[in-house]
N, C-alpha and C positions, 0 to 999 in steps of 0.2 A: 454951202447946203441950200437947199432951194425950197420952199417958202413951207410945201409940203411935208418936207424932212423935216423940217423944224417943229412943224405943228404935230407929227408924227411922237418925236421925241420929247415933246412938252406933257401927248397925252400918256407916254409911256411912265414917266417919269412921275405921274401923278399918278399913275393905278398903282405902283410901284409901293410907294409912299401909303396909299388907302390901304392895301393888302397887309403890311409891316403895321401899319395902327390897330389893326383888326386881332391880327393874331398875338401882339403887343398888350397889355394891359396899362394903362395909367401906373405911376408909380404910385399913385397915392392906392390904387384896387388889388395891390400886390396880395397875394390867400395867403395868411399866414403861413409860414415855413415849418409841418413836421418834423420832429426831430427824429434823426438817421439813428435808428437802434438794431439797423441791421447788422450793425459793422462792433456790435457792442457784446462782448462773453453776458451771458444769461447771468442772473447769479445761478452762485455755488449752492447745490442742491444737499445738505445732509442730514443727517438724523442725527441726535443730542448725543447719544453714545458712540459717532463716529466723528462728530466735531471736538470731543472729549478726549476720546484718545489722542487724535490730530494734537489736543493741546498739549497731553501730556508726552507725548514723541517733542513736542520742541520745547521741552521742557527737562529733556531728558530723565523722565517719571517713569520707571518700569510698573512700580506700584503703591498704590493711593492704600494707607490706613481705613479699616473702615467706620463708618461711623455709629455714632449709640445707637440702640434701637429702645426706641423709645415704647412698640407697643408691647413686648414680652420683658416681663424683670428679669426671668431665668434665664433670658441667652445672656451666654459668652459674652457680648457688648452690651447688654444691655444699658440702659444712660443711669447715670447715677445719680442720684439726690437726696445722699446722704454728707451734710456739710462738712464733716470733718473731713472728706475726701475733696473737697471741693476746689481746693486753690494748689495745687503741684508748683504751683510759678508765683506765690505772692509778690513779689517785687516788680511792681510795672515800671514801664517808661516812664520818667521823669519829664515833664510837660515845662517845666521851665528850665531846661540844664539844655544847652547848645550840642552840638555835635561833637565840638570840639572841647567840651567839657566845662567850658565857664556858664556860670550861672545867670539867671534872666532876671534883673531886678528893675526891669524899668519896662513901663508898657512900649516905647520905643523900640526897643531891643524885640518885644513881642512882636509886634508887627512890622518890621522890617528882617526880624533875622530866624527867631524861632519856630513863629507864624509862617512862613514858604517852606521849610525845611519838613515840618509835620504834614503841611499840604501835599509836597513832593512824595513822603512816603506813603502816603494814601492814594494817590495817585498811579504811582508804581506797583503797589503792593500788594493795594488793595481792591478799591474800586476799579483803578484804570482809567486811561487819560481822556477829555472829552478834544476832537481834533480841533486846532485851532479856529481853523476855517468853517464851520459849520454854516450849513445853509439857512437863509433867512425863510421866517414865515411869515405868509399874509392872514389876518384874522378874517373872518367873510361870518358876517349874524346872518345864520341864514332861517330866526323867529323871532319873534319879539314878540311875549303874551301879560296880560294882563292875566293873575292869579291870587286865588288867597292860601297862604299856609297858614293851618290852623285859624286864626282868627284876624289877619297881619295881611291887608292888601302887598300884593308885591308885586313887581317885572321882572319876568324871567328871556334870558337871553339865551338861546342856542349858537355856537359856534361849530364852526370848522377852524382849523385849522394850517390852510396850506402851505405845505413845506416845497421850497423850489429845489425841483430835482432834473434841474436842464441839466445839470453835470452828469446824471444819470435817471433820466428817461424811462428804468424799466422797472424802478422802486418808485412807489406813491405812497407819500404817507400826509395823512390829513388828521391831523389833533384835533377830539373831541372835548367839547368844555361848555359846562351851562353856567350863568352866573345869578345869581337872584339878589336881588334888593329892594329895600320897601320902598313902596310908591311915595309915598308921605314925607320923605327924606327930602330935607331944603337942602343940606349941605353936602360933599361926600362920604362914606362912611369906610370904615373898617370893614373887611371880608377874610373870613376863615376857605381858606381852601383846602378841600379832601382830595385826596387821593382813592378814588372807588369806581364803584359802581353805583347812581341811584344813591339809597339809603344808606350803604355798605357804611361799618364803622358805626354802626348798632344804636340805640335809641338809648334814653334820657332812664334815669329812676322811673321804675314801675311803668317802664313803654308797654307791657304785656295787660297791662289793665289800665290805659289809657292815659299815660303817662306821656310828656312831650317829648316830641322828637330834636334830636339835636339841630335840628334847621329850626324847628320853632323857637329852642331856646338862645339860639343865636338874636334869629330875629325880634326877641322879646328884648335884648340888649336893644334893640337900632341899630345893629349892625347887619351887612348882607353876608352869603356864602356862596362858593365856588365849587365845583365838581369837575375834577380833570381824569379822564378815561387814562388807565395808563398803556395797557393796551393798544392803543391809537396811536404810539408813541413808538411802545415797542413791544412784540410776542413775549410773552414770558416761558419763553423756552430755548433752550441751546440751539434747536433746529432754527430758531427766526431770528437767527444773529446775524443771518445773512440777508437778512429783510428790515424795513423797519427805520429810525435812523441811522443805526448802528450800521446795516448792510448799506443805503444810503450811501453814508458816508467811506464807507469803502469799495462802494462800485459793485457791490456783491459779492465781495471777497471772504474770506472768512478774519480773522480776527490774530493781531499779533499779541503777544503775551504780556503787553501792556495794553490794551485796549480799553476803551469803554465798557462797562456790562451794562445790564438793564437798570441797577441802582443808578448811576449816572445819567442815564439816557431818559429816567422819568422823572429825575430830580432836573434835567435838563431843558424839557418839555413845561414842568410846574415856572423854571426861572422865562421861559416864551411867554406862560400865561400871565406872568406877571407882567412882561413887557406891552401886551393887548389892557391891562387894566390901569398902568401909567397912563391912558389915552382917555379913559371913560372918566366923564366929570361926577360919574355917581360913585366911583370909588376913592377912596385917600389909597394911593398905593402906599402910603409909609406904614400904614398898620393894617398890613394883609399878614396873616398866619397861615401856617403851613399844618394841615393834620392828615397823619395817618394810620390805619392797623396793621402790624405782623408784618407781611413781604412787605405793605407800601407804610406801616412805622420807619421800618427802615430806608423804603425811596424819603420820606421826610427828614428822618435827622440830618442824611445824606446831603437832599437838596437846602435844608437850615443850614449845615457847614458851609456849604461850599457857594449857597448867593446870597451875600450880606444886605440883600435889601431888602428878605422876608424881615419883621419884626418881630417874630413868635413862634413856637413851634411846639405842639402836642402830639406827643412821638408816643402809640400805643402799642405796645410789648408788640417790640420790633426785635428782643429777641437776638440770636445770632447771627453775625453781618449787618446787626443795628448799633443797637447801644449795651448788650450783652458785652464785657468783657472775655476776649477770646480765648485769657488763659486762665478761665475759668472750665472746670469737670462739672458741667453739672446740668441735665440737660441736654440741651441740639451743641453739638461740638464744630470747630472748624473743618472737620474729616463731612461732616453731613451736607455743609455745603459747599465744599469742594465736589462734591458729588456728582455725578452726570442730571441728577433731577433740576440740582440751583444755580452749577461754575457758571449759568451765565450771567447770573447779578451780578459776578465780581469780574475783575482782570483776571487772566490766564494763570500771572502771576501767585495768586492767592493758591493754586493747587499746592505751591510748591511744601504750604507749612500744613499741609495733612500727608506728607513723604517729598523725600526723604528730611524734610526742617522740621521742627519742634514747632508750637505757637508761643515757648519764648523765644522764638528765632525772629519773631515777628519785629518792625521797628519799631513800631504805634501800636495802643492797644486803644478800645473805644473810649474810655474817659476821653482821651486827646480828641477824639471826634466831636463829644462834645463842650471839649475846650476851645474848638474851632467857632462854634457859634458864639460864642463870646463876645461881648457881653449884653449880648441879647438873650430874654429871659427864653428859658425850654422848661419844657412841663412832660416827665416823663411816668407813663401810665401803665398800667397793669391789674390781672386779676388774679384770682386767689389762686392758691396752689392746691387748694382743695376741689373746686373748678374749672377753672382755666387748667390746671397743671403744672409740673416745673419746668415743661419743656423749655421755657420762654425764660427762664431763670431769671425773676423777679430781685434777687437779692443782687445777682451779676449786674445788673441795668442802674441797680440802686449806688451800686458802690465805682459802677463810672460816671453815676454824677458827682458822686465824693470827690475820685480823684481831678476831675474839672476845676474841683475849688479853686485852686490856688490861683490858677490862671484870671476865672471871673472875683477874686479878692484881689488880683496884681490891678485890673482893669478898674476898679473901685466900686465892685459890684458884693452883694450878700451870698455867700454858698449856702448849700441844702443848710447849714446849723448842725447838724449831726454827722457822726461817724458810726452810729448804731442804726439798724436796720429798721424801722417804728414797726408798732404794731396795724395790723390791718387795718384800711379806713382811716388811719391820720393821713390828713394833708399837711405836708409839708411845702409850704405856698408862701412864706416871707421872705426869702433871697431871690437871685435871679433864677434859682436851677431848682427845680419843684420834681416833688414824687407824692405818688397816692398808689397805694392799692385796695384795690375795692374787692368787694364781695364777692364779682359774677365770674363769670368766663371769659371766652375771646374776643372783647370787644374793648371799646373807648364809651361805650356809651354810661355806666355810674360814675365816672370821671367828667362829663362835663360841665356840671357845675361847680367843680371846684377850678377844672381850667378856666373855667368865665369868668370867676371872680380871679382868678391870676389875673388872667388878660386886661380885664378890667382897668387895673391898678396902671397898668403899663398903657394902655390905649389914650386913657385920663391924663397920665402923666405927658403924652405925646402931644399936648395941647400946649398954651402960651402959658399954660405954670409951671411947665419946664419938666426937664425928666422924672424920671422915678430914680432914686438911688440905691435901690434893695434890686 
């Protein structure tokens, strides 16, 4: 090959390499790959009534019994408020008898055998199963503000929990959370985590006349508080079941009959908040309580039962689907929660017990949900029947606390101390199961002082002085 040809060859090769360098960026400069969502099926769109009907078809249910009518006392299906008619199925499942009929007489047998049996029944038939591999949550502090609540200087962090949606990018879940701690604290403080929106959950006694809010009462103890927004985890509707964290885990497809409902999803979100608290120096993550009212009272007892890292629970007017006994005919019924307006809180299998099965066919009842919280303390709160009404069934929730007593005693703790429904505004707080019916309406507000007194005993007992035996 001539010298001219060699020079031409070298020039051409150099030109080609230079051109390649221009069109191929260096590896470190590669732009992030966007997920290819074009091949993914979009989330299934259904209204609640359509999905409810679909679930009934999966269960081969042709018709559900009507729920109670709490608005018209003359309706043929009017809610019952007559205590003489309230207990058609008085015999509750025994929390200390195994499915093989053997008695549970030791703490070891409770933890190793009986408790897992009860959890499985609640998973399959009541609240649904959380997927084994739920996505990770990455918490981002969006703002940090110095504020004053009442007369207490505080630091408030607003956070967003970004749920990893790489498995199904068509659904985004960003959990909203605020955390407020005393600015002057010199060591990690206990925190009360509330399900709610802003101050949802009520104010303290005399709140309309300048009484302290629940947040002020918590800060007065030297503790902090946090507020978790449930709807940022999972929508409160059947139409939302193919979105939110449930829809993300199902890749936009409808639920199976034993998939988790909104209550378990909200409780899962509370656990993720607790994950974050464990990374924050200002928070004593071993002394975090969970509180909620009404449907969020249901979520709070579910969170406490399943998440053993929560130290204490304040369960406000949770009613049917919460602490109220399912077998009670008083106020709201199984049939109401199984309806198209509320079924999304529960597993699909729960519908069976509104037809063709009966309440007495349930393998568990709510006293065993309270028992799953043992030996940790739980405070059951309710308003008066005259103001709040009987829909949430104050006595039915009290009796669930009574029914959990044998498990608390087995684990070395005191129970409610009585089987007799107490007079209004009587605080039963000497044991690990507490109960108080205040004279107000649908709020936890008037019971905050009693709860904080109850919690103080256990939170102080978590120090070097050793645990409280009550």
